[in-house]
C-alpha positions in Angstrom: 120.9 143.8 218.1 119.5 145.1 214.8 121.1 142.2 212.9 119.7 139.7 215.3 116.1 141.0 214.9 116.5 141.0 211.1 117.8 137.4 211.2 114.9 136.4 213.4 112.4 138.1 211.1 113.8 136.4 208.0 113.9 133.0 209.8 110.3 133.2 211.1 108.9 135.1 208.0 107.1 137.6 210.2 106.3 141.2 209.5 108.5 143.7 211.2 107.4 146.9 213.0 109.3 150.0 214.0 108.4 151.5 217.4 107.0 155.0 216.9 108.7 156.3 220.0 112.2 154.7 220.2 112.6 153.5 216.6 113.6 150.0 217.4 112.6 147.4 214.8 111.0 144.3 216.1 109.0 141.2 214.9 106.5 139.1 216.8 103.9 136.5 216.0 101.5 138.6 218.0 101.6 141.4 215.5 99.4 139.5 213.0 96.8 139.0 215.7 96.9 142.6 216.8 96.4 143.7 213.2 93.2 141.6 213.2 91.8 142.6 216.6 93.2 146.1 217.0 94.4 145.5 220.6 97.5 147.0 222.1 101.0 145.5 221.9 104.4 146.7 223.2 107.8 147.1 221.6 110.8 145.4 223.3 111.5 148.6 225.2 107.9 148.6 226.7 106.3 151.3 224.6 102.5 150.6 224.1 101.2 150.7 220.5 98.2 149.6 218.5 97.0 149.6 214.9 94.4 152.2 214.1 92.4 150.0 211.9 92.0 146.2 211.8 92.4 144.3 208.6 88.6 143.7 208.4 87.9 147.4 208.9 90.4 148.4 206.2 88.9 145.8 203.8 85.4 147.0 204.5 86.4 150.6 203.8 88.1 149.6 200.6 85.1 147.6 199.5 82.8 150.5 200.2 85.1 152.9 198.3 85.2 150.5 195.3 81.4 150.2 195.4 81.0 154.0 195.4 83.4 154.3 192.5 81.5 151.7 190.5 78.2 153.3 191.2 79.6 156.7 190.2 80.9 155.2 187.0 77.5 153.7 186.3 75.8 157.1 186.9 78.4 158.7 184.5 77.6 156.1 181.8 73.9 156.7 182.2 74.4 160.5 182.0 76.5 160.1 178.9 73.8 158.0 177.3 71.1 160.6 178.1 73.3 163.3 176.7 73.8 161.3 173.5 70.0 160.8 173.2 69.5 164.5 173.6 72.1 165.4 171.0 70.6 162.9 168.5 67.1 164.2 169.1 68.3 167.8 168.6 70.0 166.7 165.4 66.8 165.2 164.1 64.8 168.3 165.0 67.3 170.6 163.3 67.3 168.4 160.2 63.5 168.4 160.1 63.4 172.2 160.5 66.0 172.6 157.7 63.9 170.4 155.4 60.8 172.5 156.2 62.5 175.8 155.4 64.1 174.3 152.3 60.7 173.1 151.1 59.2 176.5 151.6 62.0 178.3 149.8 61.7 175.8 146.9 58.0 176.8 146.7 59.0 180.5 146.5 58.3 181.6 150.1 60.7 183.9 151.8 61.8 182.3 155.1 61.9 185.7 156.9 58.7 187.5 155.9 56.6 184.5 154.6 55.8 186.3 151.4 55.5 184.3 148.2 57.5 185.4 145.2 56.3 183.9 141.9 59.6 184.6 140.3 61.5 182.7 142.9 59.1 179.8 142.5 59.6 179.8 138.7 63.3 180.1 139.1 63.4 177.1 141.5 61.2 175.0 139.1 63.3 175.9 136.0 66.9 176.1 137.2 66.7 173.6 140.1 64.2 171.1 138.8 66.3 168.2 140.1 65.9 169.6 143.7 62.3 170.8 143.5 61.1 168.0 141.3 59.2 170.4 139.1 58.9 171.1 135.4 59.8 174.5 134.0 56.5 176.2 132.9 56.8 177.7 129.5 55.8 181.4 129.4 52.5 181.9 127.7 52.1 184.4 124.9 
């Protein structure tokens, strides 16, 4: 009988099902309708069966899942953009703070105790004039 069912299925181009209870394989034009409406159908040996979800239910669930994945991806992209902006802002602040400290050191101010050291200021003006933009004062006699 298995060969006959297979030949019938191939001839009518229908989907085949296997009974969950007796294991018999069968094909019927009713199966496509039952897949759509979710109503019960029976195998050739009389065992009642039904599809748990109709095609439209399955498609709605897949659509909802895909929509949720897309929304999550959009939230991830927005979060990454926000993190990038935060990192860029932090880099600008760090660069600004470094420039402030460098400017103070070039003027002879200790970055730790805020004391001014004239020798450091002269050293920066004489030995690092290209950085400070100063001119080395000549010692007066």
